C-alpha positions as CSV (number, residue, x, y, z in Angstrom):
1,X,-0.3,-0.2,0.2
2,X,1.3,4.2,-1.0
3,X,1.8,5.6,2.0
4,X,0.2,9.5,1.0
5,X,2.2,12.4,1.1
6,X,2.2,16.0,0.5
7,X,4.5,18.0,-1.6
8,X,4.9,21.2,-3.4
9,X,6.3,22.1,-6.9
10,X,8.6,25.1,-5.5
11,X,9.7,26.2,-9.0
12,X,10.1,24.1,-12.3
13,X,14.0,24.7,-13.8
14,X,12.9,22.8,-17.5
15,X,12.4,20.4,-20.0
16,X,14.8,17.6,-21.3
17,X,12.1,15.9,-22.7
18,X,8.8,15.1,-23.8
19,X,7.5,11.8,-24.6
20,X,4.7,10.9,-28.3
21,X,2.1,10.3,-25.2
22,X,2.7,14.0,-23.8
23,X,4.8,13.0,-20.5
24,X,7.2,15.0,-20.0
25,X,10.6,14.8,-18.0
26,X,11.2,17.6,-15.7
27,X,13.7,19.3,-13.4
28,X,11.2,20.5,-9.9
29,X,12.3,22.0,-6.9
30,X,10.2,20.0,-5.2
31,X,9.1,20.3,-1.1
32,X,8.3,16.7,0.0
33,X,5.6,16.9,3.2
34,X,6.8,20.4,3.8
35,X,10.8,19.8,4.3
36,X,13.4,21.4,2.9
37,X,13.0,21.9,-1.2
38,X,15.3,19.1,-3.4
39,X,15.9,19.2,-6.7
40,X,13.4,16.2,-8.7
41,X,14.3,15.2,-11.7
42,X,11.0,12.9,-13.1
43,X,8.2,12.4,-15.8
44,X,5.1,15.0,-14.8
45,X,1.9,14.3,-17.6
46,X,0.4,16.7,-19.8
47,X,-1.6,18.0,-16.9
48,X,1.3,18.4,-14.5
49,X,-1.2,16.7,-11.7
50,X,0.8,12.8,-11.9
51,X,3.9,11.9,-11.4
52,X,6.1,8.8,-13.0
53,X,9.3,7.3,-11.7
54,X,12.2,9.2,-10.8
55,X,14.7,10.9,-9.0
56,X,14.9,13.6,-6.2
57,X,18.6,15.3,-5.3
58,X,19.8,17.3,-2.8
59,X,21.3,20.0,-3.6
60,X,25.2,18.8,-3.1
61,X,23.9,15.5,-5.4
62,X,23.3,18.1,-8.2
63,X,26.5,20.1,-8.0
64,X,28.2,17.1,-8.1
65,X,25.5,14.9,-11.0
66,X,26.8,18.6,-13.3
67,X,30.4,18.9,-11.9
68,X,30.3,15.1,-13.5
69,X,28.3,15.6,-16.7
70,X,30.4,18.8,-17.5
71,X,33.4,16.7,-17.1
72,X,32.3,14.1,-19.9
73,X,31.3,16.7,-22.1
74,X,34.7,18.5,-21.7
75,X,35.7,14.7,-23.4
């Protein structure tokens, strides 16, 4: 059984991709259960009401990921 939770989208940073069904993979800053917001990369339904699978990162994890990607792209 799924545990209920509340979330608030604090800020949307942008769309990474869009599927043929209209679902978008977006980066958002989200507060889960009124805790400190974290960065979330996840699929969202076309109306923005339903979440698909994704990953939630702290600011430090996001900085490390960006650094890693920058290093890879520089090669």
